[in-house]
C-alpha positions, 0 to 999 in steps of 0.5 A, a space after each residue: 243226181 243233184 248235189 245242190 238244190 234251191 226251191 222258191 228261194 227268196 231274198 230281199 234287202 229292205 224293199 229291194 228284191 234280189 231273189 224272187 222264187 229262185 229254183 235251181 238244181 246243180 248236178 253231180 260232177 258238172 261245171 255249172 256256170 251262173 251268168 247274169 248282169 251286175 245286180 242280178 243276184 249271182 253273188 247272193 245265190 252263191 253265198 246262200 249255197 255256201 252258207 254265208 247268207 240265209 235265204 228269207 224263204 224257200 228251201 236250200 240243200 247242198 250235199 244233203 245239208 241246209 247250208 245255213 246251219 253251217 254244219 261241220 260235215 258240209 264245210 268239210 266237203 266244199 271248197 270256195 275260191 273267192 274273186 279277190 283274196 288279199 289275206 296271207 300275202 306274207 306266207 309262202 305257197 307251201 305254208 298257205 296250202 298246208 294251212 288250208 289242208 289242216 282245216 279239213 279231216 281228209 285233205 289231199 297232200 299239199 305237195 301233190 296239190 301244189 304240183 297239180 296247179 303248176 306251182 312246185 317251183 314257187 313253193 318257197 315264194 311268198 304269195 305277195 311275189 306271185 304274178 296274177 295267174 300264179 296267185 289264182 292258181 294258189 287260190 284254186 290250190 287252197 280251194 281243192 286241198 280239202 278234197 271237196 265234192 263241190 267247188 265254188 269259183 267266183 270269177 276265177 280268171 278276172 284280170 288274167 292275161 289270155 295265156 294264164 286264163 287258158 291254163 286255168 281253164 285246163 286246170 278247171 276242166 281237169 278237176 271236173 274230169 276227176 269228179 268235182 262238181 263246180 259252180 262257176 260265176 263269170 262275166 266271160 261268155 267264152 269262158 262259160 261256153 268253153 267250161 260249162 256243162 250247163 249254164 243258168 242265166 239269172 235275171 230279175 232274181 229268177 233263172 231266165 234260162 238253163 241248159 247246155 251252151 248249145 241248147 241256149 244258142 239253139 233256143 235263143 231268139 238271136 238271128 244268124 247273119 248272112 253276108 256276101 259281095 252283091 252281084 253288080 247291077 242287082 237292085 234286089 240288094 239295095 235295101 240290105 244293110 251294107 258294110 263296106 262293099 258287102 251286104 248283110 241281113 239277119 235271118 232265123 232261116 240262114 240255110 233257106 236264104 243261102 239256097 235261095 240266093 244261090 239258086 237265083 244268083 249262082 256263086 256269091 263272092 265273100 259268102 259268110 254265114 255267122 250263126 249266133 254265139 252264146 254271147 249274142 243270145 245272152 245279150 239279147 236275153 238281157 236286153 229283152 229283160 231290161 225292156 220288160 223291166 222298164 215297161 213294168 216300172 
């Protein structure tokens, strides 16, 4: 069941088309990651779903409401964690979470939420004194204290060190297990791959692809790379690309290639098969879109 849908949604600013007939569906209790290069329309899409921006055309439903109407019943059921927050720097962690709790009709306990994000030892510290990772945890606490059915996370781990990023990943995964639907925007491909049930790639104001991380990788055009140390005196490999002493070739049939090589040459030293990652597929999609855009221009 979809908790949010967009049908043929269009948005432009003057002559600049940002969204061009966008169709999108977000399912209940999933983490949906929205990917795309800068300027692809991610922020506009999310702001329309949040109700901060109106679509020029098309229909939008979030939890059964038109978000553009800014209905109180809808605002009480969504949480928003922005990419950058600088307000409330001089209030304590406890005061800030209590303040956000007071905005909702049936909030969670502020103390329980603070403990859930690992900030119980910082409850009396002012926000300005927190580290980057602690501040993002506080942002998430403010976003979830209202007991949202749908949570928007905009670049939640930007600027965090690897340890803080992994800790926030665990927190997001825990929210999803509790039934919260999460819309995640991120530039980190490994983050999307680790957290998302489904991923949408936004290019040219439309969804260029949508599916699980595995589905996107399997159906992408990026090739696997087979590399190994070539046997001495075999001219067959002279035309292969070389990296140091090893040779490599990109292929969409790596198993067949390895079987053929093994049948002909026996055991191959240093044999490595690197299948395409989500990042490989994403970069290949963006490159193809850029080339098509140049041709149409």
